[in-house]
N, C-alpha and C positions, 0 to 999 in steps of 0.2 A: 461573560464571553467564554464559550467553550474552547478547550484546547485539544489539539490533535496529536496523537502519537502515530507515526508511520511505522509499520511493521513489515520487514522483508526477510525472507529466508534465502540463504545463498549457499551454493556449493560450486566452487570453481567458476565464479561469475565475474572475475576481476575485469574482463574486457567490457562487460555490460553495466556493471554496478554504478559506475560514476555518473552516467547519464541519468539513471533512475534517481540517484541521490541529489543530483543538481536540480531536479524538478520539484523537490519536496519543500520548497520555500514556505508554503503555508503551514507546515507542520512545526509544532513546538518541540517535538522530540522525534528523533529517528532511531529506531531500534533494529539492528541487523543481527539475525540469528544465523551464525555460520555453522554449517554441517561438515566439519572436517575438510575444508578446502585445502587443496595442495598448491594453489596459485596465490596471487597477491590480493585476494578478496578482502582479507582482514585489514591489510594496509590501506586499500582504497576506502574502506568503510571509515577507518580512523581519520584519514586525510580529509574526509568530507564531514567530520564532526559527529559521526554516528556513534551511538552506544553499541558496543559489540559484545555479544554473548555467544558462548559456544553451545551448540545444540547438544542435548542429552539423548543418547540412544533410547528409543522407545517412547519418548515424549512426543505427543502429537503437535502439529503446527499451531493449532488454535490455543493450546495451553500457554503459549508464550505471551498471550495478551495480558496475562497476570503480571508480567514483567514491566508493562507500560506504566508510565507515571500519570497518564490521563485516561479518562473513560472512553473518549472517542478514538477509535482505531481506524486508520486508513491502511488497507492492505494492498501491497504492490509486489509484483514479481521483479526480479533483477533485470529482465529484458523488457521492462515497461517504463514509461515515463508519463507524467501528467502533461496534457496539452496546456498551452497558455490560457485557453478559455477555462479549463478545469481549475487551474491555479487561481484565476481571478474569482471563479465561483466559490472556491473554498475560502478565500479571503473574505468575500461577501458573507458567506455562511457563518463565519466566525464572529461577525458583527451582530448576529442575532442569537437569541437563546432558543434552541430547539425545544419543542414540547417534550415533557417528561416521558411520554409514552412512545416517542419515535425511536424505533429500534435500529433503523439503518437507512441508507440511501443507495440507490442504484446509480451506476455510471455507465454511459455508453463506451464501447470498446471499438477502437479502430486498429485493424491489424495490417501490418505491412505484408504485401504479397509480391510475387515476382513482377506482376503487371500493375502495381500501384497499391493504393490503400482500399481496404474493404471494411465496411461497417458491420459490426457484429452486435448481437443482442446485448443490452445492458446487463451488468453484473453487480451484485452487492459488494461494495468495496469500502464504504464508510459505515462503521457500526458502533453502537453503544455497547460496550462490553458488559454493562450491568444488565442488559436485556438479551444479549445473544452470546451463546457459547457455540464453539465449533471444534471439530477435530481435524478436518482436512486442511489442505493448503490455503484455501480461501473460505470466508464465511459462507454458510449455506445461501444459495440464491433464492431469495424470497421476493415475491411480487410487491415490494413496498410501494406505496403510493408516492413516496418521496423520491425525486430524481434530481441529480445535479447536472448542470449544463457543462459542456466541454466533453472531453473524452480521455480515457486512458489509451495511450498509444503503445501498441505491442510490436516490438521490433524482432526481426528474425536474423538480422546481421548485427554484430557488435558495433 
């Protein structure tokens, strides 16, 4: 059974972080990389049971995947949360053994707008760190055939 480490980068996201962390029930480890927050981000992370690490100046976001205890990394922003359907899909996914050559999975994104929710193109969010390296905030968006059901919900209000 594969295990998942959630990886979030934060900077002054205390008002948003709790919702994101609450949605990560399918994850076996939650790793929050804090980039010199001046608010209560670190307290919120600790209260939610996350492992908290301080960002190192000059180290790219993707490099922190090496800090994870598990090979499968779920990337999320502090202003996002997993939908109930995506949580269920991840629990189902964990009951299977993915093929050794599967590098990642794409997830639909639903973004909160002033007039409601908008569907956005799927993004690569669950990756096998043995097969994918990245330097930016999120893994490179690849047209993987594999796609999880549900959605990442992106909020604009805390």
